[in-house]
Residue, then its C-alpha position, 0 to 999 in steps of 0.5 A: m500500499g501507498d505511504v499514508r503520510w503522503v500524496l502526489a499531485v501532477d498536472h501534465g499540461t500542453s507545454t509544462t508539467t508540474g507537481a506538488v506533494a502534500d505530507v504530514d509534518p512530524d512536529d505538529g501533525w499538520t499537512r504541508v504542501s510543496t512543489v516537486s523538483v525534477d531536473g532542478a526545476t519545478e516545471l518540465p517541458s511536456v516533451v517526450l522523445s524515443r531514442t533508437d536504443g529503446a530509451v524514453l526521454a521525457g521532460r528537459p532531457a527530451l527537450e535537449a535531445a529534440h534539438a539534434e533529432p526534432q522530428a522524433a519529439v512529441l510536443r502538445a500531446r495533451d490535447y491528443l489525450g483528451a480524445a484518447t480512451g487509453g486502450r490500444d487502439d488510440a490513434l498514434l501521434a507520430t508514426w515516424p521515426r518512433p510511433t507512440t500514443a498520447v497515453n505513453v507521453a502523458t505516462a512518461l511525463v507523470a512517471r518523471v515527476l512520480q519517481a523523483e519524489a518516490g526516489r527521495r522518499g523511499s516510498a509510493p504515495t497513497v494518492l496520486a492526484l492528476v488534474h485535467p481541464p473541466s471540458w473532459t466530461d466524458p469518463t471514457t475518453g480523456r479522463a480515462a486516458l489520463t487515469a490509464a497513464g497514471r496507473s502505468a506510470l505507478r508501475a515504475v515505482e516499487g510499493a504502489g500497487d494500491t496507490e489510488v489514482a484520483l482525478v481533479p478538474a483544473p478549476v477545483a485545484a485552482a479554488v482549493r489553493l486560493g482558498g476562502s469561501g463563495p464563487v470564483v470564476v477561474v480563467d485558465l489561459g493555458g498552452g493548448g487553450t482557455e478554459i473558463a469555469v465557475v466554482d463554489r468554494s466552501e469550508g472543507a475538512h481541517g480548515t481547508t477549502a472545499a470546491r465544487l465546479r458548476p456545469g457550463t464550462r466554456t472553452v476557447e482556442v486561445g493559449a500560450e501555444s498559438l501565441d508562440d506560433a504567431l510570434t514565430q511567424m512574426v519573427l519569420d516575416r522580419a527575417r530574411p526572405a529566402l531563410a523564412d521560405r526554407i524553414r516554412f516551406s522545406a522539408d529537409p531535416e536542417a530546416h526542421r531543426a531550425w524551425f524548432w530552435l526558433r520557436r523554442g527560442v521564442h517560447d522561452a523569451k516570452a516571459r522577458l518580452g512581458t517583463d522588459g518590453f521587448v526581446d531579441i530573438a536569435v534567428p538560426v544559422l542556416p547555410p546558405e540562406n543565412p551563414g551567420p547568426g542574427t537577431v530579430r526584436i520584438t517588442h510589447a507593442d507588437l502583442g497588441p494587434l497579434f493578441a488583442p483579438a484572442l483576448e477579446q474572445v476569452g472576455a466574451a466567453t466569460v461574460d457569456l458564462l457569467d450572464a448564464s449563471g446570473g447574480e452578482r459578478p463574483p471575483l476573477l482568478v486569471r492564471g496560466g502562462i499568458a496571464a503573467l503578460p502585462g495588462v492581461r488580468d486587469w483587462l479581463a477584470a475591466r471587460t467582465g465587471c469581476g474583481l480580481a482574486g488573489v491579488e495579495d497572493p501571487g502563487a494562487g495564479s502562479s505556474t505551480g499554484l494549480v498542482c499545489g491546490a490539487a495536492a491540497w485536494a488529494a491530502d483532504r481525500a486521503s484524510l491526511g493529518r490534522 
């Protein structure tokens, strides 16, 4: 049986995967929540790569290996997981050079987090809580596939045969982390898209927050990955035309590798764009079209015309959900990678007529806030501590 002194939560997201634990403080018996570190970081890139020797890499090692062999890497697999069943007939994400399925990808990423923490503790958790989008309402597809991935990951840990796999909707986990009581609107600007939900909060066991998801979640196809794609195209528009044409239209390995490097550079630089107001993106060296190093500057002003229409879709969907729910405007918790860009939270608050939640608690909207809430939720499920 899993160790009743601790539980683990994992959020396998489109762009990154995070983990958090809740355990019992031996001095006072209260539960505490902390993030899991893998490869020295609290966020794993949601990248999986299978090498020709049979080894499966997940997280940062897979990302580093993908720089040399990008065609073997699987990215953005979470959307495929939402349509998968966990059965043998699930569609393949990549048929060349080494096929895999969405469940395989999720298993590898969950296992990295699980093995890292179980290895430190020398025991398996009593509960493995996995976060899923609220739009995954069909128990036979996405939720079934995520459960299958969790059970497969547990096979890699000794003593995990009786560990419970539990699923928690992302807005519920976010509301638990936020704490408090009363309704809250959770707008999650994730990698693959945006999900908007109303969650009712009340006092739970052990003085924690219990949360219940209202029906009627809204989904908008606006996410960090689509913004990365648009910014990458903007860089190519400002690069040498011959280089842009080769990267966009050529299928040769060097051009594909250059595209991979460029897009990862855009992804990594996006945070600096939000804080500094500009960023210089390195343009890949790709002879003969671009024989030497160079950069293209992107400024915060470029984001306005690029992202404003997409953000308006999010605002309109949030208002539609609130109008359908009726009553007063509850506070708004805006989280996800795009939420860190300047002005996004304030604009959505003004557009919807809602006050902002978690203003005094930046951790509630942080990249690990969601999974920490899921760990606290799992601790209550396991009746952990006082």
